[in-house]
Biopython code that builds the backbone (N, CA, C, O; Angstrom):
import numpy as np
from Bio.PDB.StructureBuilder import StructureBuilder

atoms = [
    (1, "MET", "N", (-31.640, -2.879, 7.041)),
    (1, "MET", "CA", (-30.820, -2.238, 7.911)),
    (1, "MET", "C", (-30.731, -3.155, 9.155)),
    (1, "MET", "O", (-31.754, -3.643, 9.636)),
    (2, "GLU", "N", (-29.495, -3.390, 9.678)),
    (2, "GLU", "CA", (-29.143, -4.223, 10.932)),
    (2, "GLU", "C", (-28.728, -3.326, 11.976)),
    (2, "GLU", "O", (-27.995, -2.358, 11.777)),
    (3, "LYS", "N", (-29.210, -3.662, 13.108)),
    (3, "LYS", "CA", (-28.879, -2.910, 14.317)),
    (3, "LYS", "C", (-28.191, -3.686, 15.406)),
    (3, "LYS", "O", (-28.380, -4.897, 15.520)),
    (4, "ALA", "N", (-27.365, -2.986, 16.240)),
    (4, "ALA", "CA", (-26.735, -3.630, 17.490)),
    (4, "ALA", "C", (-26.309, -2.325, 18.316)),
    (4, "ALA", "O", (-26.256, -1.160, 17.923)),
    (5, "LYS", "N", (-26.039, -2.832, 19.502)),
    (5, "LYS", "CA", (-25.382, -1.919, 20.598)),
    (5, "LYS", "C", (-24.080, -2.193, 20.773)),
    (5, "LYS", "O", (-23.655, -3.322, 21.014)),
    (6, "VAL", "N", (-23.316, -1.075, 20.650)),
    (6, "VAL", "CA", (-21.832, -1.225, 20.899)),
    (6, "VAL", "C", (-21.309, -0.319, 22.098)),
    (6, "VAL", "O", (-21.923, 0.677, 22.481)),
    (7, "SER", "N", (-20.128, -0.757, 22.645)),
    (7, "SER", "CA", (-19.649, -0.003, 23.718)),
    (7, "SER", "C", (-18.051, 0.254, 23.350)),
    (7, "SER", "O", (-17.251, -0.657, 23.134)),
    (8, "LEU", "N", (-17.755, 1.608, 23.323)),
    (8, "LEU", "CA", (-16.543, 2.056, 23.042)),
    (8, "LEU", "C", (-15.924, 2.741, 24.230)),
    (8, "LEU", "O", (-16.224, 3.913, 24.459)),
    (9, "GLN", "N", (-15.138, 2.134, 24.949)),
    (9, "GLN", "CA", (-14.656, 2.690, 26.336)),
    (9, "GLN", "C", (-13.436, 3.485, 26.343)),
    (9, "GLN", "O", (-13.328, 4.449, 27.102)),
    (10, "ALA", "N", (-12.478, 3.125, 25.513)),
    (10, "ALA", "CA", (-11.130, 3.780, 25.406)),
    (10, "ALA", "C", (-10.856, 4.308, 23.949)),
    (10, "ALA", "O", (-11.487, 3.995, 22.939)),
    (11, "ILE", "N", (-9.808, 5.156, 24.041)),
    (11, "ILE", "CA", (-9.460, 5.753, 22.765)),
    (11, "ILE", "C", (-9.061, 4.790, 21.734)),
    (11, "ILE", "O", (-9.382, 4.946, 20.556)),
    (12, "ASN", "N", (-8.285, 3.682, 22.202)),
    (12, "ASN", "CA", (-7.791, 2.695, 21.325)),
    (12, "ASN", "C", (-9.104, 1.950, 20.745)),
    (12, "ASN", "O", (-9.163, 1.612, 19.563)),
    (13, "ASP", "N", (-10.027, 1.746, 21.552)),
    (13, "ASP", "CA", (-11.227, 1.053, 21.164)),
    (13, "ASP", "C", (-11.856, 1.750, 19.933)),
    (13, "ASP", "O", (-12.183, 1.131, 18.921)),
    (14, "VAL", "N", (-12.004, 3.111, 20.100)),
    (14, "VAL", "CA", (-12.503, 4.001, 18.968)),
    (14, "VAL", "C", (-11.555, 3.840, 17.725)),
    (14, "VAL", "O", (-12.068, 3.581, 16.636)),
    (15, "LYS", "N", (-10.332, 3.967, 17.829)),
    (15, "LYS", "CA", (-9.394, 3.768, 16.671)),
    (15, "LYS", "C", (-9.562, 2.471, 16.033)),
    (15, "LYS", "O", (-9.662, 2.397, 14.808)),
    (16, "ASP", "N", (-9.599, 1.467, 16.764)),
    (16, "ASP", "CA", (-9.600, 0.089, 16.102)),
    (16, "ASP", "C", (-11.039, -0.099, 15.521)),
    (16, "ASP", "O", (-11.220, -0.687, 14.454)),
    (17, "PHE", "N", (-12.016, 0.405, 16.241)),
    (17, "PHE", "CA", (-13.456, 0.257, 15.632)),
    (17, "PHE", "C", (-13.498, 0.934, 14.284)),
    (17, "PHE", "O", (-13.856, 0.311, 13.285)),
    (18, "VAL", "N", (-13.127, 2.237, 14.243)),
    (18, "VAL", "CA", (-13.060, 3.023, 12.922)),
    (18, "VAL", "C", (-12.275, 2.407, 11.881)),
    (18, "VAL", "O", (-12.653, 2.485, 10.712)),
    (19, "ASN", "N", (-11.109, 1.741, 12.233)),
    (19, "ASN", "CA", (-10.260, 1.010, 11.260)),
    (19, "ASN", "C", (-11.119, -0.169, 10.576)),
    (19, "ASN", "O", (-11.083, -0.412, 9.370)),
    (20, "ILE", "N", (-11.873, -0.843, 11.492)),
    (20, "ILE", "CA", (-12.760, -1.941, 10.993)),
    (20, "ILE", "C", (-13.742, -1.461, 10.180)),
    (20, "ILE", "O", (-13.883, -1.991, 9.078)),
    (21, "VAL", "N", (-14.489, -0.507, 10.530)),
    (21, "VAL", "CA", (-15.617, 0.090, 9.912)),
    (21, "VAL", "C", (-15.196, 0.573, 8.530)),
    (21, "VAL", "O", (-15.980, 0.480, 7.585)),
    (22, "MET", "N", (-14.027, 1.066, 8.398)),
    (22, "MET", "CA", (-13.552, 1.728, 7.137)),
    (22, "MET", "C", (-13.601, 0.592, 5.914)),
    (22, "MET", "O", (-13.808, 0.898, 4.740)),
    (23, "LYS", "N", (-13.426, -0.465, 6.281)),
    (23, "LYS", "CA", (-13.252, -1.598, 5.358)),
    (23, "LYS", "C", (-14.550, -1.925, 4.588)),
    (23, "LYS", "O", (-14.477, -2.611, 3.569)),
    (24, "TYR", "N", (-15.690, -1.479, 5.019)),
    (24, "TYR", "CA", (-17.019, -1.740, 4.598)),
    (24, "TYR", "C", (-17.519, -0.512, 3.714)),
    (24, "TYR", "O", (-17.303, 0.647, 4.068)),
    (25, "ASP", "N", (-18.143, -0.807, 2.641)),
    (25, "ASP", "CA", (-18.684, 0.250, 1.749)),
    (25, "ASP", "C", (-19.918, 0.768, 1.989)),
    (25, "ASP", "O", (-20.329, 1.763, 1.393)),
    (26, "PHE", "N", (-20.590, 0.139, 2.868)),
    (26, "PHE", "CA", (-22.064, 0.533, 3.151)),
    (26, "PHE", "C", (-22.036, 1.641, 4.299)),
    (26, "PHE", "O", (-21.024, 1.871, 4.961)),
    (27, "ASP", "N", (-23.172, 2.258, 4.456)),
    (27, "ASP", "CA", (-23.228, 3.319, 5.470)),
    (27, "ASP", "C", (-23.463, 2.646, 6.977)),
    (27, "ASP", "O", (-24.171, 1.682, 7.270)),
    (28, "ILE", "N", (-22.657, 3.450, 7.804)),
    (28, "ILE", "CA", (-22.927, 2.883, 9.112)),
    (28, "ILE", "C", (-22.934, 4.037, 10.139)),
    (28, "ILE", "O", (-22.005, 4.837, 10.251)),
    (29, "ASP", "N", (-24.048, 4.052, 10.867)),
    (29, "ASP", "CA", (-24.147, 5.193, 11.740)),
    (29, "ASP", "C", (-24.163, 4.885, 13.137)),
    (29, "ASP", "O", (-24.598, 3.774, 13.440)),
    (30, "LEU", "N", (-23.769, 5.662, 14.064)),
    (30, "LEU", "CA", (-23.904, 5.597, 15.522)),
    (30, "LEU", "C", (-24.896, 6.632, 16.039)),
    (30, "LEU", "O", (-24.866, 7.804, 15.663)),
    (31, "VAL", "N", (-25.768, 6.157, 16.907)),
    (31, "VAL", "CA", (-26.949, 7.090, 17.425)),
    (31, "VAL", "C", (-26.840, 6.863, 18.922)),
    (31, "VAL", "O", (-26.848, 5.782, 19.511)),
    (32, "SER", "N", (-26.726, 8.204, 19.476)),
    (32, "SER", "CA", (-26.690, 8.313, 20.960)),
    (32, "SER", "C", (-27.803, 9.491, 21.295)),
    (32, "SER", "O", (-27.522, 10.676, 21.113)),
    (33, "GLY", "N", (-28.827, 9.154, 21.698)),
    (33, "GLY", "CA", (-29.837, 10.019, 22.156)),
    (33, "GLY", "C", (-30.369, 10.509, 20.734)),
    (33, "GLY", "O", (-30.784, 9.724, 19.881)),
    (34, "ARG", "N", (-30.305, 12.000, 20.559)),
    (34, "ARG", "CA", (-30.896, 12.540, 19.491)),
    (34, "ARG", "C", (-29.773, 12.851, 18.274)),
    (34, "ARG", "O", (-30.014, 13.456, 17.230)),
    (35, "TYR", "N", (-28.549, 12.305, 18.665)),
    (35, "TYR", "CA", (-27.487, 12.592, 17.856)),
    (35, "TYR", "C", (-26.955, 11.299, 16.994)),
    (35, "TYR", "O", (-26.690, 10.232, 17.548)),
    (36, "ALA", "N", (-26.840, 11.485, 15.743)),
    (36, "ALA", "CA", (-26.434, 10.423, 14.819)),
    (36, "ALA", "C", (-25.181, 10.893, 14.108)),
    (36, "ALA", "O", (-25.159, 11.965, 13.501)),
    (37, "VAL", "N", (-24.160, 10.098, 14.186)),
    (37, "VAL", "CA", (-22.941, 10.326, 13.370)),
    (37, "VAL", "C", (-22.429, 9.171, 12.601)),
    (37, "VAL", "O", (-22.688, 8.005, 12.901)),
    (38, "ASP", "N", (-21.636, 9.558, 11.522)),
    (38, "ASP", "CA", (-20.998, 8.478, 10.800)),
    (38, "ASP", "C", (-19.976, 7.632, 11.492)),
    (38, "ASP", "O", (-19.017, 8.189, 12.026)),
    (39, "ALA", "N", (-20.104, 6.353, 11.523)),
    (39, "ALA", "CA", (-19.072, 5.574, 12.207)),
    (39, "ALA", "C", (-17.811, 5.469, 11.645)),
    (39, "ALA", "O", (-16.940, 4.781, 12.177)),
    (40, "LYS", "N", (-17.607, 6.172, 10.478)),
    (40, "LYS", "CA", (-16.335, 6.221, 9.937)),
    (40, "LYS", "C", (-15.546, 7.391, 10.475)),
    (40, "LYS", "O", (-14.387, 7.614, 10.123)),
    (41, "SER", "N", (-16.200, 8.114, 11.322)),
    (41, "SER", "CA", (-15.620, 9.525, 11.573)),
    (41, "SER", "C", (-15.131, 9.417, 13.056)),
    (41, "SER", "O", (-15.953, 9.170, 13.938)),
    (42, "ILE", "N", (-13.784, 9.602, 13.350)),
    (42, "ILE", "CA", (-13.341, 9.500, 14.579)),
    (42, "ILE", "C", (-13.862, 10.658, 15.399)),
    (42, "ILE", "O", (-14.368, 10.434, 16.499)),
    (43, "MET", "N", (-13.770, 11.818, 14.946)),
    (43, "MET", "CA", (-14.141, 13.160, 15.541)),
    (43, "MET", "C", (-15.740, 13.029, 15.775)),
    (43, "MET", "O", (-16.247, 13.565, 16.760)),
    (44, "GLY", "N", (-16.398, 12.416, 14.988)),
    (44, "GLY", "CA", (-17.910, 12.242, 15.169)),
    (44, "GLY", "C", (-18.241, 11.325, 16.368)),
    (44, "GLY", "O", (-19.157, 11.644, 17.126)),
    (45, "ILE", "N", (-17.511, 10.173, 16.570)),
    (45, "ILE", "CA", (-17.672, 9.370, 17.619)),
    (45, "ILE", "C", (-17.309, 10.108, 18.865)),
    (45, "ILE", "O", (-18.097, 10.090, 19.810)),
    (46, "PHE", "N", (-16.139, 10.779, 18.946)),
    (46, "PHE", "CA", (-15.748, 11.507, 20.141)),
    (46, "PHE", "C", (-16.828, 12.425, 20.572)),
    (46, "PHE", "O", (-16.887, 12.710, 21.768)),
    (47, "SER", "N", (-17.781, 12.976, 19.655)),
    (47, "SER", "CA", (-18.663, 13.927, 20.075)),
    (47, "SER", "C", (-19.942, 13.251, 20.797)),
    (47, "SER", "O", (-20.825, 13.921, 21.331)),
    (48, "LEU", "N", (-19.930, 11.869, 20.749)),
    (48, "LEU", "CA", (-21.017, 11.304, 21.456)),
    (48, "LEU", "C", (-20.595, 10.863, 22.814)),
    (48, "LEU", "O", (-19.407, 10.774, 23.123)),
    (49, "ASP", "N", (-21.668, 10.562, 23.697)),
    (49, "ASP", "CA", (-21.515, 10.128, 25.000)),
    (49, "ASP", "C", (-21.027, 8.730, 25.131)),
    (49, "ASP", "O", (-21.870, 7.838, 25.042)),
    (50, "LEU", "N", (-19.833, 8.428, 25.323)),
    (50, "LEU", "CA", (-19.206, 7.189, 25.209)),
    (50, "LEU", "C", (-19.334, 6.380, 26.604)),
    (50, "LEU", "O", (-18.846, 5.251, 26.653)),
    (51, "SER", "N", (-19.905, 6.864, 27.612)),
    (51, "SER", "CA", (-20.096, 6.304, 28.922)),
    (51, "SER", "C", (-20.979, 5.106, 28.858)),
    (51, "SER", "O", (-20.834, 4.179, 29.655)),
    (52, "LYS", "N", (-21.886, 5.104, 27.935)),
    (52, "LYS", "CA", (-22.974, 4.140, 27.856)),
    (52, "LYS", "C", (-22.954, 3.467, 26.421)),
    (52, "LYS", "O", (-22.351, 4.030, 25.507)),
    (53, "PRO", "N", (-23.615, 2.256, 26.218)),
    (53, "PRO", "CA", (-23.557, 1.726, 24.975)),
    (53, "PRO", "C", (-24.328, 2.583, 23.866)),
    (53, "PRO", "O", (-25.272, 3.288, 24.222)),
    (54, "ILE", "N", (-23.953, 2.534, 22.587)),
    (54, "ILE", "CA", (-24.371, 3.367, 21.648)),
    (54, "ILE", "C", (-25.018, 2.478, 20.567)),
    (54, "ILE", "O", (-24.511, 1.392, 20.287)),
    (55, "GLU", "N", (-26.089, 2.911, 19.981)),
    (55, "GLU", "CA", (-26.894, 2.068, 18.840)),
    (55, "GLU", "C", (-25.986, 2.321, 17.681)),
    (55, "GLU", "O", (-25.548, 3.433, 17.386)),
    (56, "LEU", "N", (-25.698, 1.036, 16.946)),
    (56, "LEU", "CA", (-25.248, 1.031, 15.665)),
    (56, "LEU", "C", (-26.239, 0.731, 14.648)),
    (56, "LEU", "O", (-26.977, -0.237, 14.831)),
    (57, "ASN", "N", (-26.356, 1.460, 13.564)),
    (57, "ASN", "CA", (-27.182, 1.050, 12.422)),
    (57, "ASN", "C", (-26.261, 0.911, 11.028)),
    (57, "ASN", "O", (-25.665, 1.806, 10.429)),
    (58, "ALA", "N", (-26.354, -0.592, 10.700)),
    (58, "ALA", "CA", (-25.619, -0.671, 9.445)),
    (58, "ALA", "C", (-26.550, -0.923, 8.380)),
    (58, "ALA", "O", (-27.327, -1.877, 8.362)),
    (59, "HIS", "N", (-26.431, 0.117, 7.337)),
    (59, "HIS", "CA", (-27.399, 0.235, 6.202)),
    (59, "HIS", "C", (-27.091, -0.885, 5.156)),
    (59, "HIS", "O", (-26.686, -0.627, 4.023)),
    (60, "THR", "N", (-27.290, -2.011, 5.575)),
    (60, "THR", "CA", (-27.103, -3.204, 4.561)),
    (60, "THR", "C", (-27.992, -4.358, 4.927)),
    (60, "THR", "O", (-28.435, -4.337, 6.075)),
    (61, "ASP", "N", (-28.326, -5.350, 4.157)),
    (61, "ASP", "CA", (-28.987, -6.483, 4.450)),
    (61, "ASP", "C", (-28.002, -7.661, 4.705)),
    (61, "ASP", "O", (-28.428, -8.725, 5.153)),
    (62, "ASP", "N", (-26.847, -7.496, 4.455)),
    (62, "ASP", "CA", (-25.958, -8.616, 4.622)),
    (62, "ASP", "C", (-24.748, -8.085, 5.522)),
    (62, "ASP", "O", (-23.671, -7.750, 5.029)),
    (63, "ALA", "N", (-25.002, -8.047, 6.755)),
    (63, "ALA", "CA", (-23.852, -7.512, 7.723)),
    (63, "ALA", "C", (-23.249, -8.550, 8.669)),
    (63, "ALA", "O", (-22.626, -8.264, 9.692)),
    (64, "GLU", "N", (-23.514, -9.872, 8.191)),
    (64, "GLU", "CA", (-22.981, -10.864, 9.097)),
    (64, "GLU", "C", (-21.437, -10.772, 9.089)),
    (64, "GLU", "O", (-20.919, -10.844, 10.203)),
    (65, "ALA", "N", (-20.668, -10.637, 8.103)),
    (65, "ALA", "CA", (-19.137, -10.541, 8.311)),
    (65, "ALA", "C", (-18.863, -9.335, 9.232)),
    (65, "ALA", "O", (-18.099, -9.429, 10.193)),
    (66, "PHE", "N", (-19.543, -8.144, 8.891)),
    (66, "PHE", "CA", (-19.240, -6.989, 9.715)),
    (66, "PHE", "C", (-19.495, -7.198, 11.211)),
    (66, "PHE", "O", (-18.716, -6.750, 12.053)),
    (67, "PHE", "N", (-20.542, -7.850, 11.510)),
    (67, "PHE", "CA", (-20.701, -8.049, 12.937)),
    (67, "PHE", "C", (-19.782, -9.070, 13.499)),
    (67, "PHE", "O", (-19.617, -9.104, 14.719)),
    (68, "LYS", "N", (-19.164, -9.912, 12.712)),
    (68, "LYS", "CA", (-18.192, -10.849, 13.187)),
    (68, "LYS", "C", (-17.037, -9.976, 13.568)),
    (68, "LYS", "O", (-16.518, -10.054, 14.682)),
    (69, "ASP", "N", (-16.615, -9.102, 12.590)),
    (69, "ASP", "CA", (-15.464, -8.153, 12.731)),
    (69, "ASP", "C", (-15.495, -7.295, 14.096)),
    (69, "ASP", "O", (-14.461, -7.095, 14.733)),
    (70, "ILE", "N", (-16.704, -6.820, 14.489)),
    (70, "ILE", "CA", (-16.853, -5.876, 15.534)),
    (70, "ILE", "C", (-17.476, -6.660, 16.841)),
    (70, "ILE", "O", (-17.926, -6.043, 17.806)),
    (71, "ALA", "N", (-17.450, -7.915, 16.763)),
    (71, "ALA", "CA", (-17.964, -8.719, 17.873)),
    (71, "ALA", "C", (-17.522, -8.270, 19.200)),
    (71, "ALA", "O", (-18.379, -8.185, 20.079)),
    (72, "LYS", "N", (-16.288, -7.966, 19.468)),
    (72, "LYS", "CA", (-15.742, -7.467, 20.686)),
    (72, "LYS", "C", (-16.296, -6.235, 21.217)),
    (72, "LYS", "O", (-16.141, -5.902, 22.392)),
    (73, "TYR", "N", (-16.964, -5.531, 20.333)),
    (73, "TYR", "CA", (-17.516, -4.215, 20.745)),
    (73, "TYR", "C", (-19.024, -4.188, 21.006)),
    (73, "TYR", "O", (-19.586, -3.209, 21.498)),
    (74, "ILE", "N", (-19.701, -5.412, 20.619)),
    (74, "ILE", "CA", (-21.165, -5.505, 20.540)),
    (74, "ILE", "C", (-21.505, -5.774, 22.094)),
    (74, "ILE", "O", (-20.783, -6.526, 22.748)),
    (75, "VAL", "N", (-22.526, -5.196, 22.615)),
    (75, "VAL", "CA", (-23.020, -5.350, 23.815)),
    (75, "VAL", "C", (-24.436, -6.209, 23.654)),
    (75, "VAL", "O", (-25.323, -5.891, 22.862)),
    (76, "LYS", "N", (-24.485, -7.278, 24.490)),
    (76, "LYS", "CA", (-25.634, -8.150, 24.282)),
    (76, "LYS", "C", (-26.875, -7.662, 25.180)),
    (76, "LYS", "O", (-27.942, -8.274, 25.142)),
]
sb = StructureBuilder()
sb.init_structure("model")
sb.init_model(0)
sb.init_chain("A")
sb.init_seg("    ")
for serial, (resi, resn, name, xyz) in enumerate(atoms, 1):
    if name == "N":
        sb.init_residue(resn, " ", resi, " ")
    sb.init_atom(name, np.array(xyz, "f"), 0.0, 1.0, " ", f" {name:<3s}", serial, name[0])
structure = sb.get_structure()
């Protein structure tokens, strides 16, 4: 499993992020506090607190291409 922190500030960020995530066949979760949602679910993402960075868990060992696709949302 690979982890990163992502920031999704605007509605268009969420839509673009979900479109990117949908291209991958492995499970991707977003975790905010005690809540975890499927990163492929727009409704799920909007149920999270988007005012601060969210933890992303990609359930794969080869996520290099995925992290390149979402680089603009990753918080260092």
